[in-house]
C-alpha positions as CSV (number, residue, x, y, z in Angstrom):
1,M,0.0,0.0,0.0
2,K,2.8,2.4,0.9
3,R,4.6,1.6,-2.3
4,R,1.4,2.2,-4.3
5,T,0.8,5.5,-2.5
6,A,4.3,6.5,-3.2
7,V,3.9,5.7,-6.9
8,L,0.7,7.7,-7.0
9,L,2.3,10.6,-5.2
10,G,5.2,10.4,-7.5
11,A,3.0,10.3,-10.5
12,A,1.0,13.3,-9.2
13,A,4.3,15.2,-8.6
14,V,5.4,14.4,-12.1
15,A,2.0,15.4,-13.6
16,A,2.1,18.6,-11.6
17,A,5.6,19.4,-12.8
18,V,4.6,18.7,-16.4
19,G,1.5,20.9,-15.9
20,I,3.5,23.7,-14.4
21,T,6.0,23.4,-17.3
22,A,3.3,23.4,-19.9
23,V,1.8,26.6,-18.3
24,L,5.2,28.2,-18.2
25,C,6.1,27.2,-21.7
26,R,2.7,28.1,-23.3
27,P,3.1,31.0,-25.8
28,R,1.8,34.2,-24.4
29,Q,-1.2,35.4,-26.5
30,D,-0.6,38.5,-28.4
31,T,-2.6,41.7,-28.1
32,V,-4.2,42.2,-31.5
33,L,-5.0,45.7,-32.8
34,H,-7.4,45.7,-35.7
35,L,-7.1,48.4,-38.4
36,G,-9.7,49.4,-40.9
37,V,-8.2,50.4,-44.3
38,F,-9.2,50.5,-48.0
39,S,-7.2,49.4,-51.0
40,G,-5.9,51.6,-53.7
41,S,-5.8,55.4,-53.7
42,Y,-8.7,57.6,-52.3
43,W,-7.8,60.1,-55.0
44,G,-8.8,57.8,-57.8
45,T,-5.3,57.8,-59.3
46,P,-3.0,54.8,-60.1
47,N,-1.3,53.3,-57.0
48,G,0.3,49.9,-57.5
49,S,1.6,49.5,-53.9
50,S,-1.2,50.8,-51.8
51,Y,-0.3,48.6,-48.8
52,Q,3.4,49.1,-48.9
53,V,3.6,52.2,-46.7
54,L,1.1,50.6,-44.3
55,D,2.9,47.4,-44.0
56,D,6.3,49.0,-43.4
57,A,4.8,51.2,-40.7
58,I,3.1,48.3,-39.0
59,S,6.4,46.3,-39.1
60,R,8.2,49.1,-37.3
61,F,5.4,49.4,-34.8
62,E,5.3,45.7,-34.0
63,S,9.2,45.6,-33.6
64,S,8.9,48.3,-31.0
65,H,5.9,46.7,-29.3
66,P,6.7,43.1,-28.5
67,G,3.5,41.1,-27.9
68,V,1.4,43.4,-30.0
69,R,0.1,42.3,-33.5
70,V,-1.6,44.6,-36.0
71,E,-4.2,43.0,-38.4
72,Y,-6.3,44.4,-41.2
73,E,-8.6,43.1,-43.9
74,S,-7.2,43.7,-47.3
75,G,-8.9,44.1,-50.6
76,I,-11.7,46.6,-49.6
77,P,-12.1,49.0,-52.6
78,T,-12.4,52.7,-51.8
79,D,-15.8,53.0,-53.1
80,E,-17.0,50.1,-50.8
81,Y,-15.0,51.1,-47.7
82,S,-17.7,53.4,-46.2
83,E,-20.4,50.7,-46.5
84,W,-18.0,48.1,-45.0
85,L,-17.1,50.3,-42.1
86,S,-20.8,51.1,-41.4
87,G,-21.6,47.5,-41.3
88,K,-18.8,46.8,-38.8
89,L,-20.0,49.8,-36.6
90,L,-23.6,48.6,-36.7
91,A,-22.5,45.0,-35.6
92,G,-20.2,46.4,-32.9
93,E,-17.3,44.8,-34.6
94,E,-15.4,47.9,-35.9
95,P,-11.6,47.9,-35.8
96,D,-9.7,49.6,-33.0
97,L,-8.7,52.3,-35.4
98,F,-9.7,53.0,-38.9
99,F,-9.2,55.3,-41.9
100,V,-11.7,58.1,-42.2
101,L,-12.8,59.3,-45.6
102,P,-13.5,63.1,-45.9
103,E,-17.2,62.5,-46.7
104,D,-17.6,60.2,-43.7
105,F,-16.1,62.3,-41.0
106,G,-19.2,64.3,-40.1
107,L,-21.5,61.3,-39.7
108,L,-18.9,59.3,-37.7
109,A,-18.3,62.3,-35.4
110,E,-22.0,63.0,-34.9
111,T,-22.9,59.4,-34.0
112,G,-20.0,59.1,-31.5
113,A,-18.1,56.5,-33.3
114,L,-14.8,58.3,-32.9
115,A,-12.9,58.6,-29.6
116,P,-11.8,62.1,-28.6
117,L,-8.1,62.4,-28.9
118,D,-7.3,65.6,-26.9
119,W,-6.4,63.9,-23.7
120,L,-4.0,61.7,-25.7
121,I,-2.5,64.5,-27.7
122,D,-1.9,66.5,-24.5
123,G,-0.8,63.4,-22.5
124,Q,2.7,62.0,-21.6
125,N,3.0,60.4,-25.1
126,G,1.3,63.1,-27.0
127,L,2.3,65.3,-29.8
128,E,2.6,69.0,-30.8
129,R,-0.4,70.1,-32.9
130,S,2.0,72.6,-34.7
131,I,3.7,69.7,-36.6
132,Y,0.6,69.8,-38.9
133,Y,-0.7,72.3,-41.3
134,D,-3.6,74.1,-39.7
135,A,-6.1,73.1,-42.3
136,C,-5.2,69.4,-42.1
137,L,-5.6,69.2,-38.4
138,Q,-8.8,71.2,-38.6
139,A,-10.4,68.5,-40.8
140,G,-10.5,66.2,-37.7
141,L,-12.2,68.8,-35.3
142,Y,-15.7,68.4,-34.3
143,E,-17.3,70.7,-31.8
144,G,-13.9,71.8,-30.5
145,S,-12.5,68.3,-30.0
146,Q,-10.0,66.5,-32.1
147,L,-11.5,63.2,-33.2
148,A,-9.0,62.1,-36.0
149,L,-5.5,62.9,-37.1
150,P,-4.6,63.6,-40.8
151,Y,-3.0,61.0,-42.8
152,E,-2.9,62.4,-46.4
153,S,-4.2,65.5,-48.0
154,A,-4.8,66.8,-51.6
155,A,-5.5,70.4,-52.5
156,M,-7.4,71.8,-55.5
157,V,-5.0,73.3,-58.2
158,M,-5.6,74.7,-61.6
159,F,-4.4,72.6,-64.6
160,V,-3.1,74.8,-67.5
161,N,-2.9,73.9,-71.2
162,R,0.4,75.6,-71.9
163,T,0.2,74.7,-75.6
164,L,-3.1,76.4,-76.1
165,L,-1.9,79.5,-74.3
166,E,1.1,79.8,-76.6
167,E,-1.2,79.5,-79.6
168,Y,-2.9,82.6,-78.5
169,G,0.3,84.4,-77.5
170,I,-0.7,84.3,-73.8
171,P,2.1,84.1,-71.2
172,M,1.9,81.6,-68.5
173,P,0.3,83.2,-65.4
174,E,2.2,83.5,-62.2
175,N,1.2,81.5,-59.0
176,D,-0.2,84.8,-57.5
177,W,-2.7,85.3,-60.3
178,T,-6.2,86.7,-59.8
179,W,-9.8,86.4,-61.0
180,D,-9.1,89.3,-63.3
181,D,-6.2,87.5,-64.8
182,L,-8.3,84.4,-65.4
183,Y,-11.2,86.3,-66.9
184,T,-8.9,88.2,-69.3
185,I,-7.3,85.1,-70.6
186,C,-10.6,83.3,-71.0
187,R,-12.0,86.4,-72.9
188,T,-9.0,86.5,-75.2
189,I,-9.5,82.9,-76.1
190,A,-13.2,83.3,-76.7
191,T,-12.9,86.4,-78.9
192,A,-9.8,85.5,-80.9
193,Q,-10.6,82.1,-82.4
194,P,-8.3,80.8,-85.1
195,D,-9.6,79.4,-88.4
196,S,-10.7,76.0,-87.2
197,T,-13.7,73.8,-87.1
198,Q,-13.0,73.1,-83.4
199,R,-13.5,76.1,-81.1
200,D,-11.2,76.7,-78.0
201,Y,-12.5,77.6,-74.6
202,G,-11.2,79.3,-71.5
203,I,-12.1,77.0,-68.7
204,Y,-13.9,73.8,-67.7
205,G,-15.2,72.5,-64.3
206,Y,-14.6,75.7,-62.4
207,T,-17.6,76.1,-60.0
208,W,-18.8,78.9,-57.8
209,Q,-17.8,76.7,-54.8
210,N,-14.2,76.6,-56.1
211,A,-14.3,80.3,-56.4
212,L,-15.8,81.2,-52.9
213,Y,-12.8,79.8,-51.1
214,A,-10.5,82.1,-53.1
215,N,-12.7,85.0,-52.2
216,G,-12.3,84.5,-48.5
217,S,-15.5,82.7,-47.8
218,T,-17.0,79.3,-47.1
219,L,-20.4,77.9,-47.6
220,F,-21.0,76.6,-44.1
221,S,-19.8,77.3,-40.5
222,E,-17.4,74.8,-39.1
223,D,-20.0,73.2,-36.9
224,G,-22.4,72.8,-39.8
225,R,-25.1,74.8,-38.1
226,Q,-25.2,77.9,-40.4
227,C,-25.1,78.5,-44.1
228,Y,-23.4,81.6,-45.6
229,L,-25.1,81.5,-49.1
230,S,-26.1,85.1,-49.0
231,D,-22.7,86.3,-48.0
232,S,-21.5,89.1,-50.3
233,R,-18.3,87.2,-51.0
234,V,-20.3,84.1,-52.0
235,T,-22.6,86.2,-54.2
236,A,-19.4,87.6,-55.9
237,A,-18.1,84.1,-56.5
238,I,-21.3,83.0,-58.2
239,Q,-21.4,86.2,-60.4
240,F,-17.8,85.7,-61.4
241,V,-18.3,82.1,-62.5
242,Q,-21.5,83.2,-64.3
243,G,-19.4,85.8,-66.2
244,L,-16.8,83.1,-67.2
245,N,-19.6,80.8,-68.4
246,A,-21.2,83.6,-70.5
247,L,-18.0,83.8,-72.6
248,D,-18.8,80.4,-74.1
249,A,-22.0,81.8,-75.8
250,G,-24.3,79.1,-74.5
251,Y,-22.1,76.1,-75.2
252,T,-21.5,73.7,-72.3
253,V,-17.8,72.9,-72.3
254,T,-17.0,69.2,-71.6
255,A,-14.1,67.1,-70.1
256,Q,-13.5,65.8,-73.6
257,D,-12.9,69.3,-74.8
258,F,-10.2,69.7,-72.2
259,D,-8.7,66.2,-72.7
260,T,-8.3,66.9,-76.5
261,G,-6.5,70.2,-75.9
262,H,-9.2,72.8,-76.6
263,V,-9.5,74.2,-73.1
264,A,-7.1,76.4,-71.3
265,F,-7.9,75.7,-67.6
266,R,-9.4,73.0,-65.5
267,P,-9.3,72.6,-61.7
268,F,-8.1,69.3,-60.4
269,L,-6.8,67.8,-57.2
270,F,-3.0,68.0,-56.8
271,S,-3.1,64.1,-56.8
272,E,-3.9,64.3,-60.5
273,Y,-0.8,66.3,-61.1
274,R,1.4,63.9,-59.1
275,A,-0.1,60.8,-60.9
276,Y,0.0,62.2,-64.5
277,Q,3.0,64.5,-64.7
278,P,5.7,61.7,-64.6
279,Y,6.5,59.6,-67.5
280,P,4.9,57.3,-68.8
281,W,1.6,58.4,-67.3
282,R,1.9,61.9,-68.8
283,V,1.9,60.6,-72.4
284,K,-1.0,58.2,-71.6
285,K,-3.3,60.8,-70.1
286,Y,-2.6,64.1,-71.9
287,S,-0.4,63.5,-74.9
288,S,-1.6,66.1,-77.3
289,F,-0.6,69.2,-75.3
290,V,2.0,70.4,-72.7
291,W,0.2,71.0,-69.4
292,D,1.2,72.4,-66.0
293,C,-0.3,73.6,-62.8
294,L,-1.0,76.8,-60.9
295,R,-2.4,77.8,-57.6
296,M,-6.1,78.7,-57.7
297,P,-6.7,82.4,-58.8
298,A,-7.3,84.8,-56.0
299,G,-10.6,86.7,-55.6
300,P,-10.8,90.4,-54.7
301,E,-11.5,89.6,-51.0
302,G,-9.4,86.5,-50.6
303,G,-6.2,84.9,-51.7
304,N,-4.9,82.0,-53.8
305,T,-6.7,79.6,-51.4
306,S,-7.2,76.0,-52.4
307,E,-9.9,73.7,-51.1
308,L,-8.3,70.9,-49.1
309,H,-9.5,67.2,-48.8
310,T,-7.9,65.1,-46.1
311,V,-8.0,61.4,-45.4
312,Q,-7.7,60.8,-41.7
313,V,-7.3,58.0,-39.2
314,G,-9.4,57.7,-36.0
315,I,-9.8,55.5,-32.9
316,S,-13.0,53.7,-32.2
317,A,-14.9,55.0,-29.2
318,R,-15.4,51.4,-28.2
319,S,-11.8,50.1,-28.6
320,S,-10.4,48.3,-25.5
321,H,-6.9,49.2,-26.6
322,T,-7.1,53.0,-26.8
323,E,-3.6,53.8,-25.7
324,L,-2.0,51.2,-28.0
325,A,-4.3,52.4,-30.8
326,W,-3.0,55.9,-30.1
327,E,0.6,54.8,-30.4
328,L,-0.2,53.1,-33.8
329,L,-2.2,56.2,-34.9
330,C,1.0,58.3,-34.3
331,S,3.1,55.9,-36.2
332,L,0.8,56.3,-39.2
333,C,0.1,60.0,-39.0
334,A,2.9,61.7,-37.0
335,D,6.0,59.7,-37.8
336,E,8.2,61.4,-40.4
337,V,9.5,58.1,-41.8
338,T,6.0,56.8,-42.5
339,Q,4.8,60.1,-43.8
340,G,8.0,60.7,-46.0
341,Q,7.5,57.3,-47.6
342,L,3.8,58.0,-48.2
343,F,4.7,61.4,-49.7
344,L,7.0,59.7,-52.2
345,Q,4.8,56.8,-53.1
346,S,1.4,58.1,-53.1
347,Q,-0.1,61.1,-54.9
348,G,-1.3,63.3,-52.0
349,I,0.5,65.7,-49.8
350,S,1.8,64.9,-46.3
351,P,-0.1,66.9,-43.6
352,L,3.3,67.2,-41.7
353,R,5.0,70.5,-42.4
354,D,8.6,69.1,-42.0
355,V,7.8,66.3,-44.5
356,T,6.1,68.4,-47.2
357,E,8.7,71.1,-47.1
358,N,11.6,68.7,-46.9
359,T,13.9,69.8,-49.7
360,A,15.4,66.3,-50.4
361,L,11.9,64.7,-50.7
362,L,10.6,67.5,-52.9
363,N,13.6,67.3,-55.2
364,R,12.9,63.6,-55.8
365,I,9.2,64.3,-56.4
366,F,9.8,67.1,-58.9
367,A,12.7,65.2,-60.6
368,E,9.9,63.0,-62.2
369,T,7.9,66.0,-63.6
370,Q,8.5,68.1,-66.7
371,G,11.5,70.3,-66.4
372,T,9.5,73.4,-67.8
373,S,7.1,73.3,-64.8
374,T,6.5,76.6,-63.1
375,F,4.7,74.7,-60.3
376,N,7.5,74.0,-57.7
377,S,8.1,73.1,-54.2
378,A,7.6,76.6,-52.9
379,A,4.1,76.6,-54.4
380,I,3.2,73.4,-52.5
381,G,4.2,74.9,-49.2
382,E,2.1,78.0,-49.9
383,I,-0.9,75.9,-50.9
384,M,-0.9,74.0,-47.7
385,R,-0.3,77.0,-45.4
386,T,-3.2,78.9,-47.0
387,A,-5.6,76.0,-47.8
388,A,-9.1,75.9,-46.5
389,T,-10.8,72.7,-45.2
390,V,-14.3,72.0,-46.3
391,P,-16.5,71.7,-43.2
392,Q,-17.9,68.2,-42.9
393,F,-21.0,67.3,-41.0
394,A,-23.8,64.8,-41.2
395,A,-26.3,66.9,-43.1
396,R,-23.8,68.4,-45.4
397,E,-24.6,66.5,-48.6
398,Q,-28.3,67.5,-48.5
399,A,-27.4,71.1,-47.5
400,V,-25.0,71.5,-50.4
401,A,-27.7,70.0,-52.8
402,M,-30.1,72.6,-51.5
403,A,-27.6,75.4,-52.1
404,E,-26.8,74.3,-55.6
405,T,-30.5,74.0,-56.6
406,A,-31.1,77.5,-55.2
407,V,-28.2,79.0,-57.2
408,S,-29.2,77.2,-60.5
409,G,-32.8,78.3,-60.0
410,A,-31.9,81.9,-59.4
411,L,-29.6,82.1,-62.4
412,A,-32.1,80.2,-64.8
413,D,-34.9,82.6,-63.8
414,N,-32.9,85.7,-64.0
415,A,-34.2,86.5,-60.6
416,S,-32.6,88.9,-58.1
417,L,-29.6,86.8,-57.0
418,T,-29.3,88.6,-53.7
419,T,-33.0,88.1,-52.8
420,S,-33.0,84.5,-54.0
421,L,-29.9,83.5,-52.0
422,A,-31.1,85.2,-48.8
423,A,-34.4,83.2,-49.0
424,A,-32.4,80.0,-49.8
425,Q,-30.1,80.6,-46.8
426,R,-33.1,80.9,-44.4
427,E,-34.4,77.6,-45.7
428,I,-31.1,75.8,-45.4
429,D,-30.5,77.3,-41.9
430,L,-33.8,75.9,-40.8
431,Y,-33.0,72.5,-42.3
432,L,-29.6,72.5,-40.5
433,Q,-31.1,73.5,-37.1
434,N,-33.7,70.7,-37.4
435,T,-31.1,68.1,-38.3
436,G,-28.4,69.2,-36.0
């Protein structure tokens, strides 16, 4: 009996030892951070390595955070990303942090899906807000609280058909050009047509909303509670674009007219310039004429201000790994290595001042563009320092549609623009107050 007891005790001891060893040797489970991201470029331009910058940033983050793993679902197209994210949010399965498209920020902020970042920004492992361009950081503000950090931006610039200007003996405008300069050039082209079956035109796609930013105004307040449609600067922008369109004598200029070299100017996002200036894309996109870029023309009450669009990254309000997610967020949006790589490989502009104005990086970017370009690194810095962020809020899409309908109706009916816009503003303000 004693021998049997001893054997059992010995077996128990061995089993206990084996059990302890198994526990001690069991691999520790990693903390997993989930990231929501889309594939390709938000700007709709070619991007063959959309995950490379992200994967490299994640690799550096994981190396400096042992026991932490970052996972993301690949292959979600940009135009399906908003719906994918909405589904995850409704199911309570959203990632710890996720990319925020410009058009989604207002709704995500209003529904409380994004965690406030102010306490993290100002905390021990925080960051200086001054590292960003003001307009980029402003894109993530909601009711005075920072809800996202900027990842990549693109500003509106003016494409110029240099070949067409030369045909009319018109010198290339400077980057500090004005509405008067634009109108004079467009009028010259409209009134001095060469003998040809194909007419030429001054401008395509330039809207009163493009113009109002350059005239020192905006359509909505930052909080989306008030419309400024009847502001005199907005009215002047509408009248200016109306005057430009009148030069075309009733013809509606098309994108094809520009693509085939018969239009002098067209506003585009800077990402288009980055994508299509370098060879071989330059000859594939616009091969029949030499083209360049300028800052947007300044209105009489504003400056050469460009409308800015910014892709951001935010943290889920329901994440159980908020501080780790914050550190990854900084690795993506505030790290100069990540942002420098993004600036080189993507088509946007880094929201970090020290990256966008880095001479070595800019030299590499502009080495790929045409040598005759007047659009240089100094212009990029000026664009970003003076850019205007489009206010984003949940009711914005409908409010913009109401404003556009009101402007179109007033112009079509030859009604008093001031009276019509004032009435429309009251209606839009009421709508914003009821939906706010």
